[in-house]
C-alpha positions as CSV (number, residue, x, y, z in Angstrom):
1,M,-31.5,-17.8,24.4
2,D,-28.6,-16.7,26.8
3,P,-26.9,-13.2,26.0
4,V,-23.5,-14.7,26.9
5,Q,-23.9,-17.8,24.7
6,N,-24.9,-15.5,21.8
7,N,-21.8,-13.6,22.0
8,Q,-19.8,-16.5,21.5
9,N,-21.4,-16.9,17.9
10,A,-20.4,-13.6,16.9
11,A,-16.8,-12.9,15.0
12,P,-14.2,-11.7,17.0
13,A,-13.4,-8.2,16.5
14,M,-10.3,-7.2,14.3
15,D,-7.5,-6.5,16.8
16,T,-4.8,-3.4,16.3
17,K,-2.2,-5.6,14.5
18,Q,-4.7,-7.2,11.9
19,K,-6.0,-3.7,11.5
20,N,-2.7,-2.1,10.7
21,A,-1.8,-5.2,8.6
22,V,-5.0,-4.4,6.6
23,M,-4.1,-0.5,6.4
24,A,-0.6,-1.4,5.3
25,I,-1.9,-3.6,2.3
26,L,-4.1,-0.8,1.6
27,S,-1.2,1.6,0.9
28,Y,-0.2,-0.3,-2.1
29,I,-3.3,-0.4,-4.0
30,G,-3.1,3.3,-5.9
31,P,-5.4,5.8,-4.6
32,L,-6.4,3.8,-1.6
33,V,-3.2,4.9,0.1
34,I,-5.3,8.0,1.1
35,V,-7.6,5.5,3.4
36,S,-4.2,4.5,5.0
37,F,-3.4,7.9,5.6
38,I,-6.5,9.0,7.0
39,V,-7.1,5.8,9.2
40,A,-3.6,4.6,10.7
41,K,-1.1,7.4,10.1
42,S,0.0,7.3,13.7
43,D,1.3,3.8,13.6
44,P,4.9,3.3,12.6
45,F,4.3,0.4,10.8
46,V,1.5,1.7,8.6
47,K,3.4,5.0,8.2
48,F,6.5,2.9,6.7
49,H,4.2,1.5,4.2
50,I,2.0,4.5,3.5
51,K,5.4,6.2,2.4
52,Q,6.4,3.5,0.4
53,G,2.7,3.3,-1.2
54,A,2.6,7.0,-2.0
55,L,5.8,7.0,-3.8
56,L,4.5,3.8,-5.9
57,F,1.4,5.7,-6.7
58,A,3.2,8.9,-7.5
59,A,5.5,6.7,-9.7
60,E,2.6,5.4,-11.5
61,V,1.0,8.7,-12.1
62,V,4.0,10.0,-13.8
63,V,4.5,7.2,-16.1
64,W,0.4,7.4,-17.0
65,V,1.0,11.3,-17.6
66,L,4.3,10.6,-19.9
67,G,2.7,7.7,-21.4
68,S,-0.1,9.9,-22.2
69,I,2.1,12.4,-23.9
70,L,4.6,10.4,-25.5
71,W,2.4,7.9,-26.9
72,G,4.7,6.7,-29.3
73,L,6.9,5.2,-26.7
74,W,3.8,2.9,-25.5
75,P,5.7,-0.3,-25.2
76,L,7.8,1.2,-22.8
77,W,5.0,2.3,-20.6
78,D,3.7,-0.7,-20.5
79,L,6.8,-2.2,-19.1
80,A,6.9,0.3,-16.5
81,N,3.0,-0.3,-15.5
82,L,4.2,-3.9,-15.0
83,A,7.0,-3.0,-12.7
84,A,4.5,-1.1,-11.0
85,L,2.3,-4.1,-10.6
86,V,5.3,-6.3,-9.4
87,L,6.3,-3.7,-7.1
88,S,2.8,-3.3,-5.6
89,I,2.6,-7.1,-5.1
90,I,6.1,-6.9,-3.2
91,G,4.9,-4.5,-1.1
92,I,1.6,-6.0,-0.2
93,V,3.3,-9.3,0.6
94,N,5.8,-7.5,2.6
95,A,3.1,-5.7,4.4
96,A,1.0,-9.1,5.0
97,K,3.9,-10.7,6.6
98,G,4.6,-7.7,9.2
99,E,8.1,-6.7,7.6
100,E,9.3,-3.2,6.9
101,K,11.4,-4.0,3.8
102,A,12.0,-1.1,1.2
103,L,10.9,-1.6,-2.2
104,P,13.5,-2.4,-4.8
105,F,14.6,0.4,-6.9
106,I,12.4,3.4,-5.5
107,G,12.1,2.4,-1.5
108,H,15.3,4.3,-0.6
109,W,13.5,7.5,-1.6
110,S,10.5,6.7,0.9
111,K,12.1,8.4,3.7
112,H,11.8,11.9,2.0
113,V,8.1,11.3,1.6
114,P,6.4,13.5,4.2
115,V,3.7,11.8,6.2
């Protein structure tokens, strides 16, 4: 079999824009923000989403800790977890579209996150 013909059947390599979109999406999935930080923190698009994802993850951790301490307010913490899930989905959709939109309620604080 001809080697040139064999390469035509191989899947195309992921280009930089696709890789950056994947890294931006990963930044909204809890602790996977660390993977995005390690792999692609030099790209401005990914850096924007890393800051947003890190802020969201920190908020989720705070809600988890407060929920563990103040278990009597558990329904309130469930609502906060639902809000974090919705914000994660909004961030993932924005990253998949290639947009740099701030998350509602917490996005404006991301400029203070050092990356």
